[in-house]
N, C-alpha and C positions, 0 to 999 in steps of 0.2 A: 631699407629695402632697395634692392639693387635694381638697375634696367631691363635685365632680363626680365623678373618676377612679373613686370607692371606690362609686359606684354599681350595681346589674344593668344589665345592656346596652339594653334599652329605654330605662330612664330617661336614663341618660349618652348615648345617639343622642340623644336631645330635647334636653337641656340643652346640649350642645355645640352642636347646630342656631340654639338662641337666643341661644349666643353670639358668629357670626357675622356677615355684613355687613350682613345685611338681615333685618327682624321679618317672618314669613312669618305669612299671615295668619291662619292655623291654629292660633297661638298662643294668641290668646283664648279658646279655645275648650278651653283645659288646665285640670284641677282648680288651685287654690292652693295644693297640699301641693305639686306638685311645686317649684313657687317657692322655698316655702318651704327649700328640701335647702341652697343653697348662697348667700352671700352673695352671687357675680355675678349669681347671677338678682334677686336681692332688689333689686339695684343695675340691673338693667334694666329691671324694671317700673315702678320708681319713675320712670324716665326716660318706657319707653311712656306711661304715666298721665299725664302733663306734656305729650308732645309730641300726643297724644289732644285731650285740654283746651285746648290754644292752636289747632288747628288747628277744633278744634269752637265755639269762641271767634268767629276767625274768620272762617267760614261763617257765623254767624248773625249777624253786623255787613257781610256781602256780598251776605247776604237782606233784612237789614232797608233797607238803607238803598239796594243796588246799586249803591255803588262803597262803595269806603272808601278812608283815607287813608293813607300809608308810613307807618308806626312810625318813627319820628324816629329810633328807636335804632337800625334796621336800617343805615342811610345809614351805607358808611363800612368796612360789617363783614361784607359780602353773601359776601364770600372768607371770610373767619373763619369764618361763621357755617356756611359749604355744607359747610366738614369737620365738621357736626358731627352727630350722628345727632336729634338735635332739630331744632338750626341747620339745618338744611337742608330740614325742614319751615316750620320760619318762612320763608325764603326763597320755597318755592313760590309758598305763600301768599301774600305778599307782590303776588308774580309775576301770581297771580291777579285779587289784587284790583282790583289796578292798572291804570284803565281810561284814561289816560295813556299814549300810546304813548309818545313821547317822555321820559318819567320812567320808563320800564319799561325804554328801553334805556339811559338811565344806569344805571340798580340792572343792568343786564345786563356792563355795560361792563368795571365795578368788577372781572370775573373775570378781566381784559384780559392778559396776563405770563403766567397760571397754569391755560390750556388745558389745556395736559398734564398741569400734577400733575389735573384736575378731573378728566379723562379719565378716570386710576384710580384715583382716590377711590371708596371705595360709594357718598358719602355726595354729592360734588361733582357725579359722574356726573349724576342727578338732576335736578340744580338745569338743566345745562347744557342739557340735551333738553327741560325747560321751557323756558327761553331759547328753544329753537330753535323749539317746538311756536308761541310765544305772541306771538315778534315777527316782526318785518317780515323778509324775507329781504335789504334791506341793509343791517339793523342786526346782520348775524349774520355780517356779513364779516372782523369782527378773530378771528372762530375758525376759520373761515378759508383765513385768513391764517397763521395762528399754526404749522395744524398743516404749512402749503405751506412753514413757513421752517425747518422742524428737519428733516437727512434721516432717509429713510425713516419720517420721524413715522407721515404716511397709513397705508403698510405694517403697521408696529406696531399705531396704533391701531384697524384692519380688526378686525387679532386677536387681538386683548384684551376679556377677559372684559364689561367692560364699556365699554369702546373704541368696538366694535364696534355698539355703539347710537347712538354718537354719529353715525358714519358715514351709520348706515341713517337717522339723522332729518335730515339733512342732505340727504341726496339724495332723502325725500319731499319736504320744505317748498323746499329752493332750487331758481330755475330750472335748467337747465339749463347752460344758460351763464357760470353765474356757479360752478358747481363742473366746470365741463370739465377743469380742472386735473386735482382730484384722480379723476374717472374714469378719466383716461386714466393714471396712475399704479395704478391698482388694474385695470385691465387688463394692464398690463405686469408685475405682479406674480400672474396668475391661477392660475398652476401652485401657487402657493402659500398661495391661498386656498379654493381649489374646495374640497380634500378636508378644511381644516384645520376644525373643533370649533366656531369662532368667523364666520370669512371667510368661511364658504358661506354665515350670511347675510345680509353683505355684496355679495356676485355676484348673487344672487337679487334682492337693494333693485336693485342695480344692473341689472341684467335686465325689472326691471318699472318703476320711472323712466327710463330711462337714455336718449338718443337712439339712434333705429335704427341710426347710424354707433355706438356703443357699441356697439348690442344686435350687431350684424357681427361686429365686430373681436372681441368675448365668443366668438361659436362659435366666430371660425376656433383663437382659442387653445383652444377644449375640442377641438377634432380634432386639436389637433396633440399634445394630454394623451394617454397612453394608457386610451383610454376603459374595455377591460375593468376597468382598478385604482376608475376612475373610480367608474365603473357598481354596482359590487363596494361601493364608501363609502358608509356611511349619508350621508353630509355631502356627495358626491360628486352621489349620486343624487337628491337635493333639488335643487342645480344643473341639474342634465340634465333633469330634469321645469320646472324657471320657464323658461328656456334653449326645451324643448320649444314650451310653451305660453306666452310673451311675445315671441319672436323675429320676424323676418321669413319668411315661407314656404318664399325659394328656402331659408334660412339654417336651420330647421329640415329641409326637407330632404335639407339636405346633412350635417346632423351626421347624420338620422336610418339615411341611405347608411351613414354612415360607422361606425354602430355595426352595421346588418347586413351589409353586404357584410364587413366584416374575417370571417378565418375564426375559426368558435369561441368567437365574442361571442354570438351568441345561443342556441347549446347551451348554454353555459356560465351563459348568467342565464337559462336555463330549469328547470336544474337547481339554481340560488339562490332560484328565487321570484321574481322581481325585478320590483317594481313597473312598471318601466320598460318592458316587453312587452307591457304594457295601454296605456302612451300610443301607444307604437311601431304597435299594430295599431289605432290611429284617424285615425293621422298620415296623409294623403296631398293632394292637389290640389282633389279633390273631397271632399273628409268634411273634416267642421267638429275642429277639435282640441279633445280633451278639455280640461276645466278644474282646476286645482290649486287646492288651498289656499292661502293668500295669507299671507306670514310676520309 
């Protein structure tokens, strides 16, 4: 039995959380005595200290010079470092500090052939997101191509804990024409994504950043689903809200009528005190649609 498992529940819960995939921001406020309980946490503390010191050093170099050269020890090792707790931070700092777009694109290309692995990695997914946020859309085509080259890869990525973030970043940063194939595949799998714990965020992003045609097709798919179940589910409800705020007026009217005119829907939503009813009250051809907080 490990030393962590022998601790009282509160301490054990904290320590188990610190052994997870992502180091939480609140960890720096915990007392040092808590970290001295086990050798596992001592090792994690050492790793965190090294990562923080390297990140501050890189930030200072950028602030002092306005730009920074890529560490030659990083070149050719992007994929290797991206899979490490400390290494992924080094890569992200290198991408932030690099001012040469062509050089930054060359670093990102070292992930070619590893996109699907990076999507599922608790560390490499952050590097992939950094690439998407900082590179030109034309330099991101290899990510889209790799996702499209495997059957059902887009669908599975959209429903993955980390992968959903990658799809969202692509929808946010790439022009609609570049992600058209991906968007069409997501629409075709809407029934699987709408009520999914992670997939629903992708659908909401598609409603916010997709073309009018994509939004129209999504609303049509929503109407075909059992809306009573969708509106009763916390994930499905978030998607319906996004559709009511982002879709065209005629599509909003169609979705609203589908919810209201189906027998039993309004009564059921009222019993459950569903926030969807508040949205429906403000929707008509002569009233402005209420705002929704973007994901």
